[in-house]
C-alpha positions, -999 to 999 in steps of 0.1 A, spaced: 423 10 272 435 46 268 431 45 230 396 31 233 387 60 256 404 87 234 378 89 206 390 114 180 424 118 194 433 81 189 428 84 152 450 115 150 480 103 171 502 97 140 493 132 127 502 148 160 534 129 162 544 139 127 533 176 130 545 183 165 569 155 173 548 148 204 546 112 217 511 112 232 513 78 247 547 84 263 535 117 276 503 102 290 524 77 310 545 106 324 513 125 334 498 94 350 529 87 371 531 123 382 494 123 392 494 90 410 527 99 427 513 133 438 543 150 422 525 184 417 556 205 408 568 180 382 532 178 368 530 216 365 564 219 349 555 192 324 521 209 316 539 241 308 563 224 284 534 206 268 514 238 264 543 255 246 547 224 223 510 223 213 508 261 208 541 260 187 527 235 163 491 249 163 476 217 178 441 224 191 430 227 227 400 205 219 422 175 211 443 180 242 413 183 264 398 151 250 431 133 255 434 144 291 398 134 298 405 99 283 436 96 305 416 105 336 388 80 327 414 53 321 430 58 355 397 56 373 387 25 353 420 8 362 415 17 399 380 3 398 390 -29 382 419 -35 406 402 -23 438 399 -54 461 369 -38 479 349 -33 447 336 -69 445 327 -71 482 313 -37 490 282 -20 478 297 13 489 327 9 466 304 1 436 282 31 444 312 53 448 326 45 413 292 49 397 289 83 413 324 92 402 316 83 366 283 103 366 300 134 381 331 133 358 310 126 327 289 157 334 319 179 341 336 165 309 306 174 288 306 210 301 344 214 297 343 200 262 315 223 251 331 253 269 366 248 254 353 241 219 331 272 220 360 293 235 385 280 210 363 284 179 355 320 189 391 329 197 403 314 164 377 334 145 388 366 163 425 359 155 417 351 119 397 383 115 425 403 131 451 387 110 431 394 79 428 430 88 465 433 95 474 416 62 452 440 43 469 469 60 503 455 52 496 453 14 500 490 5 491 497 -31 505 532 -38 493 552 -68 521 572 -84 500 585 -113 464 582 -125 471 548 -141 503 535 -124 507 521 -89 534 504 -68 531 474 -46 561 469 -23 562 434 -9 581 431 23 587 403 49 578 366 49 551 354 26 530 322 29 500 310 9 476 328 33 492 362 28 495 357 -9 458 350 -11 452 383 7 475 400 -19 456 384 -48 422 396 -34 434 432 -27 454 436 -59 425 426 -82 400 448 -62 424 478 -63 431 474 -100 393 477 -106 387 504 -80 417 527 -90 416 518 -127 453 508 -126 468 501 -160 503 492 -147 512 477 -114 549 477 -104 555 449 -78 587 455 -59 602 422 -45 634 436 -31 621 431 5 616 393 -1 644 368 1 624 336 -6 590 320 -11 580 283 -8 569 264 -39 532 267 -32 535 305 -26 553 310 -59 525 292 -76 499 315 -61 521 345 -70 520 334 -106 482 332 -103 483 368 -91 502 379 -122 477 360 -144 448 377 -126 464 411 -133 466 404 -170 430 392 -171 420 425 -155 435 442 -185 465 456 -166 503 451 -170 525 439 -142 562 448 -138 585 430 -113 614 448 -97 641 440 -72 640 402 -78 667 386 -56 690 358 -70 677 331 -46 640 338 -55 649 341 -92 666 307 -92 636 291 -75 612 306 -100 634 293 -129 636 258 -113 598 257 -108 592 267 -144 574 299 -134 559 316 -165 570 352 -168 563 357 -205 536 383 -199 554 401 -171 580 428 -176 610 427 -153 633 455 -142 663 455 -119 651 481 -95 620 500 -86 639 533 -94 647 520 -129 610 512 -136 599 546 -124 626 564 -143 615 547 -176 578 553 -170 582 589 -161 612 596 -182 632 608 -152 670 607 -156 688 591 -127 
């Protein structure tokens, strides 16, 4: 009965279980028992734990809202079907009809409200993240044709997409002939991020510029080798200082 009421959530139960290790059916039973048993403190504590779990695994509020609505409708339906007064009382029938009308209206408002709220907040967060990522990709000119890009911290596919966009734009804007990419601040990248990074290097070459990698750590170097990353068109130096010394003929 709960699954039939759940709509979109029912089809995504396996995905939610896999992504967040959240057993929706078991948790629904727990919520129902707390609600029917009027165990408010336990209900609030459980809600707080659930909130953290859903936020941690980036599961949407819209899905959770739909699931809770389905649980509430199921509880009322069970109560109506098992109410001994329902078959013999017009008042009971009218009461459940009124309950359904009121709750359906409130559900429609809450669904629309939370979807609108969530979409707008997600858009704001994405725009803010994009701004921060752009600011955290400093391309530093060291001469009229040479620039340095220090890469620091954790890199995922999203951040690498930002780097690709900014690098290609800055090469055109600043007329960069040589871009020295220092990787000493990065310990590792996942397989997909490495693939995008290789696309960045290819894009630099297509823009008519040369890329030089410095500070490549052993763990990342091994991963690139195992993934068959093509570095034939990329010069590699041990350190950023070594690359700068050679280009500016500065003795260490």
